[in-house]
C-alpha positions as CSV (number, residue, x, y, z in Angstrom):
1,M,-6.2,30.0,12.0
2,N,-3.9,32.4,13.9
3,T,-4.1,36.1,13.5
4,A,-0.5,36.4,12.1
5,W,-1.4,34.0,9.2
6,Q,-4.6,35.9,8.5
7,I,-2.6,39.1,8.2
8,F,-0.1,37.4,5.9
9,L,-2.9,36.1,3.6
10,Q,-4.5,39.6,3.5
11,T,-1.2,41.2,2.6
12,I,-0.6,38.9,-0.4
13,G,-4.2,39.1,-1.6
14,A,-5.3,35.6,-0.6
15,T,-8.4,34.4,1.3
16,E,-9.0,31.3,3.4
17,H,-11.9,28.9,3.0
18,N,-12.4,25.6,4.8
19,G,-8.8,25.5,5.8
20,D,-7.4,26.2,2.3
21,S,-5.8,29.4,1.0
22,A,-7.3,30.6,-2.3
23,F,-6.9,33.4,-4.9
24,V,-9.6,35.0,-7.0
25,A,-7.7,34.0,-10.1
26,D,-7.4,30.3,-9.1
27,P,-8.2,28.1,-12.2
28,A,-11.3,25.9,-12.0
29,A,-9.2,23.0,-13.4
30,L,-6.0,22.4,-11.4
31,T,-4.4,20.7,-14.4
32,A,-4.2,24.2,-16.0
33,L,-1.2,24.8,-13.7
34,D,0.8,21.9,-14.8
35,G,4.2,22.9,-16.2
36,R,4.0,26.4,-14.7
37,D,6.0,27.7,-11.8
38,V,3.5,27.9,-8.9
39,I,3.8,29.6,-5.5
40,M,1.3,28.8,-2.8
41,P,0.6,29.9,0.8
42,L,0.0,26.5,2.5
43,S,-2.8,27.3,5.0
44,P,-3.3,23.7,6.0
45,Y,0.1,23.5,7.6
46,G,1.6,24.8,10.8
47,V,4.8,24.2,12.7
48,L,5.6,22.7,16.1
49,G,9.0,23.2,17.7
50,V,10.9,21.0,20.1
51,E,14.2,22.0,21.6
52,G,16.5,21.3,24.4
53,A,19.5,19.0,25.3
54,G,17.2,16.0,25.5
55,A,15.1,16.7,22.4
56,E,16.6,14.0,20.2
57,K,16.3,11.3,22.9
58,F,12.7,12.3,23.7
59,L,11.5,12.4,20.0
60,Q,13.3,9.2,19.2
61,G,11.1,7.5,21.8
62,Q,7.9,9.1,20.5
63,L,8.0,9.1,16.7
64,T,8.0,6.5,14.0
65,C,11.0,8.0,12.1
66,H,14.8,7.7,12.9
67,V,15.4,11.0,14.5
68,A,19.1,10.5,15.0
69,E,19.6,10.4,11.2
70,T,18.2,13.9,10.7
71,S,20.6,16.9,10.5
72,P,20.6,20.5,9.3
73,T,20.9,19.1,5.8
74,L,18.4,16.2,6.0
75,S,14.7,16.1,7.0
76,T,12.4,13.1,7.2
77,P,8.7,12.3,7.1
78,G,7.2,10.5,10.0
79,A,4.2,10.0,12.3
80,Y,3.4,10.3,16.0
81,C,1.3,7.5,17.4
82,T,-0.3,6.7,20.7
83,P,1.0,3.7,22.7
84,K,-1.9,1.7,21.2
85,G,-0.7,2.5,17.7
86,R,-3.3,5.2,16.7
87,M,-1.8,7.9,14.6
88,V,-2.1,11.3,16.2
89,C,-0.5,13.1,13.2
90,S,1.9,12.8,10.3
91,F,4.6,15.4,9.7
92,Q,7.9,16.4,8.0
93,L,10.7,16.7,10.6
94,A,13.5,19.2,10.1
95,R,16.5,19.8,12.3
96,P,17.9,23.4,12.1
97,S,20.5,22.7,14.8
98,T,21.6,19.9,17.0
99,D,19.0,20.5,19.8
100,H,16.3,22.1,17.8
101,F,13.6,20.3,15.8
102,L,10.7,21.5,13.7
103,L,7.6,19.4,12.9
104,R,5.5,20.6,10.0
105,M,2.0,19.1,10.2
106,R,-1.6,19.9,9.6
107,R,-2.5,23.1,11.3
108,D,-5.8,21.6,12.8
109,L,-3.7,18.9,14.5
110,L,-1.2,21.2,16.2
111,D,-3.1,21.5,19.4
112,V,-3.8,17.8,19.7
113,A,-0.2,16.9,18.9
114,S,1.2,19.5,21.3
115,A,-1.1,18.4,24.2
116,T,-0.2,14.7,23.6
117,L,3.6,15.4,23.5
118,Q,3.3,17.6,26.6
119,K,2.2,14.6,28.7
120,Y,5.6,13.0,28.3
121,I,8.0,15.8,27.6
122,V,7.9,17.0,31.2
123,F,10.2,14.1,32.1
124,S,12.8,15.2,29.5
125,K,15.3,18.0,29.2
126,A,13.3,19.5,26.3
127,K,10.3,21.7,25.7
128,Q,7.8,22.0,22.9
129,Q,5.5,24.7,21.6
130,R,3.5,25.9,18.6
131,I,5.4,28.4,16.4
132,D,2.5,30.5,15.2
133,D,4.9,33.0,13.6
134,M,6.4,30.5,11.2
135,F,4.6,30.2,7.9
136,V,4.8,27.5,5.1
137,I,5.1,28.4,1.4
138,G,5.1,25.9,-1.4
139,L,6.9,26.0,-4.7
140,H,6.3,23.7,-7.6
141,G,7.5,24.0,-11.2
142,P,10.4,23.5,-13.5
143,N,12.2,26.8,-12.6
144,T,11.6,26.8,-8.8
145,G,15.1,25.3,-8.1
146,A,16.7,28.3,-9.8
147,M,14.6,30.6,-7.7
148,V,15.7,28.9,-4.5
149,R,19.4,29.0,-5.5
150,E,19.1,32.7,-6.3
151,F,17.4,33.5,-3.0
152,A,19.5,31.3,-0.7
153,G,22.7,30.8,-2.6
154,D,22.2,27.1,-3.0
155,I,19.6,24.3,-3.2
156,P,19.0,21.4,-0.8
157,G,20.2,19.0,-3.5
158,G,18.0,15.9,-3.1
159,K,14.7,14.5,-1.8
160,N,14.0,15.5,1.8
161,R,17.3,17.4,1.9
162,T,17.2,20.7,3.7
163,L,18.9,24.1,3.5
164,I,19.0,26.4,6.5
165,H,18.7,30.1,5.5
166,G,18.8,32.3,8.6
167,E,15.8,31.4,10.7
168,A,14.1,29.7,7.7
169,V,14.2,26.3,6.2
170,F,14.0,25.1,2.6
171,I,13.0,21.5,2.0
172,Q,13.2,19.7,-1.3
173,R,10.3,17.3,-1.7
174,D,11.4,15.5,-4.9
175,A,14.6,14.2,-6.5
176,D,14.3,16.5,-9.6
177,G,14.4,19.8,-7.8
178,T,11.0,21.0,-8.9
179,W,9.1,20.9,-5.6
180,F,10.0,22.8,-2.4
181,E,8.7,23.9,0.9
182,Y,9.8,27.1,2.6
183,W,9.2,27.5,6.3
184,A,10.0,31.0,7.6
185,P,9.1,33.6,10.1
186,S,6.5,36.1,8.8
187,E,9.0,38.8,7.7
188,Q,11.2,36.4,5.8
189,A,8.1,34.7,4.3
190,L,6.7,38.0,3.1
191,L,10.1,39.0,1.6
192,F,10.3,35.7,-0.3
193,W,6.8,36.0,-1.5
194,N,7.1,39.6,-2.8
195,R,10.4,38.7,-4.6
196,Y,9.0,35.7,-6.5
197,Y,5.2,35.9,-6.9
198,E,5.5,37.9,-10.1
199,R,7.7,35.2,-11.6
200,C,5.2,32.5,-10.6
201,T,1.5,31.8,-10.8
202,A,0.0,32.3,-7.3
203,A,-2.4,29.5,-6.4
204,G,-4.2,28.2,-3.4
205,S,-3.2,25.2,-1.3
206,R,-5.7,23.0,-3.2
207,Y,-3.1,22.7,-6.0
208,W,-0.4,21.5,-3.5
209,R,-2.6,18.6,-2.3
210,W,-3.6,17.7,-5.9
211,A,0.1,17.7,-7.1
212,D,1.0,15.6,-4.0
213,Q,-1.5,12.8,-4.7
214,P,0.7,10.6,-7.0
215,R,3.5,10.9,-4.5
216,R,1.3,10.0,-1.5
217,R,0.1,6.9,-3.3
218,S,3.7,5.8,-3.9
219,R,4.6,6.2,-0.2
220,G,2.4,3.5,1.3
221,V,3.4,0.4,3.3
222,R,3.5,-2.8,1.3
223,C,2.6,-6.0,3.0
224,H,0.7,-9.2,2.3
225,R,0.0,-10.1,-1.4
226,G,1.3,-6.7,-2.6
227,S,-1.7,-4.8,-1.2
228,L,-1.1,-1.1,-0.4
229,Y,-1.8,0.2,3.1
230,S,-1.8,4.0,2.8
231,A,0.2,5.9,5.3
232,D,1.5,9.5,5.2
233,A,5.0,8.4,6.3
234,E,7.9,6.3,5.1
235,L,8.3,4.0,8.0
236,P,11.7,2.4,8.8
237,P,11.7,-1.4,8.8
238,Y,11.5,-1.9,12.6
239,R,8.4,0.3,12.6
240,R,6.9,-1.0,9.4
241,R,6.4,-4.5,10.8
242,E,4.8,-3.2,13.9
243,F,2.5,-1.0,11.8
244,Q,1.4,-4.0,9.7
245,E,0.7,-6.1,12.8
246,R,-1.4,-3.4,14.5
247,L,-3.3,-2.7,11.3
248,L,-4.2,-6.4,10.8
249,H,-5.3,-6.7,14.4
250,R,-7.3,-3.5,14.7
251,T,-9.2,-3.9,11.4
252,G,-9.9,-7.6,11.9
253,N,-8.7,-8.9,8.5
254,C,-8.6,-12.5,9.6
255,R,-11.0,-14.6,7.5
256,A,-9.2,-17.0,5.3
257,G,-8.5,-15.6,1.9
258,V,-10.0,-12.2,2.7
259,L,-7.1,-9.8,2.6
260,P,-7.1,-6.3,1.1
261,R,-7.0,-6.2,-2.7
262,P,-4.7,-3.8,-4.5
263,G,-6.0,-0.3,-4.1
264,E,-8.4,-1.4,-1.3
265,T,-8.2,-0.3,2.3
266,P,-8.2,-2.8,5.2
267,F,-11.6,-1.5,6.2
268,D,-13.0,-2.3,2.7
269,S,-11.9,-5.9,3.0
270,R,-13.3,-6.1,6.6
271,R,-16.7,-5.2,5.2
272,R,-16.4,-7.9,2.6
273,S,-15.3,-10.5,5.1
274,G,-17.7,-9.6,8.0
275,C,-14.9,-9.8,10.5
276,R,-15.2,-7.7,13.6
277,P,-12.4,-5.2,14.6
278,G,-9.8,-6.5,17.0
279,A,-10.4,-10.1,16.1
280,R,-7.5,-12.2,17.5
281,H,-7.6,-15.1,15.0
282,R,-5.7,-13.5,12.0
283,C,-5.1,-15.5,8.9
284,R,-1.9,-15.0,6.9
285,G,-3.6,-16.2,3.7
């Protein structure tokens, strides 16, 4: 964790444990926070920035999402994979301006993602770097949309919609306007926190992950026989087929009739079938 984030947590009275932010008053049962307005410092997340005249072209060739469709009013989830199809990280991609992109991802993957991107970005008219002074705050609850409108003058207005507010970004994570992310430099993040934490219940980032679980289960990639392959990204059709092919090949789901059951991962079915990874004789069932 970087020093700036540690100072921010100390300022708001939070601690950090195993990558998660926490407060002394955090409830033992996270269900106790249901129906409340909750504000959370999201310690597990950090931000990577990519900017330059060639940033869009570079990212479009590297990421699973359709970068050209993003705008200052629309973000998108996606993933970054190696040429062999191994996922390096998943992220939420925002575009504050035409040549400026922000990727919010797990903080412990920032260095890996940055190093991998750097191998290829040297050939583009773009540059990338960690933005250690940009913090991520989560809002969840029935009145959080009104708080965002009061602070920024408007709300994003739809799932994955964004609202640029100075150097900060609001992202709406659901269709109902009850779930938001706020990415901001330290001063703006502290200003926002001090203004609204008394009107909310302050909680650690464990609640964010718990509240996100039903949504993550609904964002999988559906393929053969309705089985659900979990992926932390909504892949466009041209990438979804490639993802399915690589997954079947790498996990060796090839014995006749042995495909993942609903709720089962490809690796579970591989253990049942006895197939070895990378088997070339795949069965379509």
